[in-house]
C-alpha positions as CSV (number, residue, x, y, z in Angstrom):
1,M,-103.9,-93.8,-65.4
2,L,-100.5,-92.6,-66.7
3,Q,-99.5,-96.2,-67.5
4,A,-102.7,-96.8,-69.4
5,V,-102.3,-93.6,-71.5
6,R,-98.7,-94.5,-72.2
7,R,-99.6,-98.1,-73.3
8,G,-102.5,-96.9,-75.5
9,H,-100.2,-94.2,-77.1
10,S,-97.5,-96.9,-77.8
11,I,-100.1,-99.1,-79.5
12,N,-101.8,-96.5,-81.8
13,P,-101.0,-92.9,-81.1
14,N,-103.4,-91.7,-83.8
15,H,-106.5,-93.6,-82.6
16,P,-109.4,-91.2,-81.8
17,D,-110.2,-92.7,-78.4
18,I,-106.5,-92.6,-77.4
19,H,-106.4,-88.9,-78.5
20,Q,-109.4,-88.1,-76.2
21,C,-107.7,-89.9,-73.3
22,L,-104.4,-88.1,-73.9
23,V,-106.1,-84.6,-74.0
24,K,-108.1,-85.4,-70.9
25,F,-105.1,-86.7,-69.0
26,L,-103.0,-83.7,-70.1
27,R,-105.6,-81.2,-68.8
28,Y,-106.1,-83.1,-65.6
29,S,-102.5,-83.7,-64.8
30,R,-101.4,-80.1,-65.5
31,E,-104.2,-78.9,-63.2
32,Q,-103.2,-81.4,-60.5
33,L,-99.5,-80.7,-60.7
34,K,-100.3,-77.0,-60.1
35,N,-102.8,-77.5,-57.3
36,A,-102.1,-80.8,-55.6
37,D,-99.7,-81.4,-52.7
38,L,-97.7,-84.2,-54.4
39,S,-94.3,-85.5,-53.3
40,E,-91.4,-84.4,-55.4
41,A,-90.7,-87.9,-56.6
42,V,-94.3,-88.3,-57.9
43,R,-94.2,-84.9,-59.5
44,T,-90.9,-85.6,-61.3
45,V,-92.1,-88.9,-62.7
46,V,-95.4,-87.5,-64.0
47,E,-93.7,-84.5,-65.5
48,K,-91.0,-86.6,-67.2
49,Q,-93.6,-89.0,-68.7
50,M,-95.8,-86.2,-69.8
51,E,-92.9,-84.6,-71.6
52,S,-92.2,-87.8,-73.4
53,L,-95.9,-88.0,-74.5
54,Y,-96.7,-84.4,-75.3
55,G,-93.5,-82.4,-75.4
56,A,-94.3,-78.9,-74.4
57,Q,-97.7,-78.8,-76.1
58,E,-100.9,-77.4,-74.6
59,P,-104.1,-79.4,-74.9
60,A,-105.6,-77.0,-77.4
61,S,-102.5,-77.2,-79.8
62,L,-102.4,-81.0,-79.4
63,N,-106.0,-81.2,-80.4
64,N,-105.6,-78.7,-83.3
65,E,-102.7,-80.7,-84.8
66,F,-104.7,-83.9,-84.4
67,L,-107.6,-82.4,-86.3
68,K,-105.3,-81.1,-89.1
69,R,-103.7,-84.5,-89.5
70,N,-107.0,-86.3,-89.6
71,S,-109.2,-83.9,-91.4
72,E,-110.7,-86.6,-93.7
73,S,-111.7,-89.0,-91.0
74,L,-115.1,-88.7,-89.3
75,P,-114.2,-90.6,-86.1
76,H,-111.1,-88.4,-85.7
77,L,-113.1,-85.2,-86.3
78,I,-115.7,-86.3,-83.7
79,A,-113.0,-87.1,-81.1
80,G,-111.3,-83.7,-81.8
81,G,-114.6,-82.0,-81.5
82,C,-115.4,-83.7,-78.2
83,C,-112.0,-82.5,-76.9
84,Y,-112.7,-79.0,-78.1
85,F,-116.2,-79.0,-76.6
86,S,-115.1,-80.3,-73.2
87,R,-112.4,-77.5,-73.1
88,V,-115.0,-74.8,-73.9
89,V,-117.4,-76.2,-71.3
90,N,-114.7,-76.3,-68.6
91,V,-113.7,-72.7,-69.4
92,N,-117.3,-71.5,-69.2
93,M,-117.9,-73.3,-66.0
94,H,-114.9,-71.5,-64.4
95,F,-116.3,-68.2,-65.4
96,T,-119.8,-68.9,-64.1
97,T,-118.8,-70.2,-60.7
């Protein structure tokens, strides 16, 4: 999945679908890096590649910047809204379980 995200980002980093994939992958990979029992080599590669894609950004700040950059585009606003909604749903599910 990391390779697909990197390729999509290299083709068009501002595409709404690529943005959604980036945010989902960022959330998933950060959670897995904290909880999963990964080898040190795998952990290092994933962290290095994530740093090149995201810098030190959190998913929420990445999404907010995307929405600010694309405030005039309906497809971009929908993609940003979906990312925001999925974050809110995930947070609420953690509180209710």
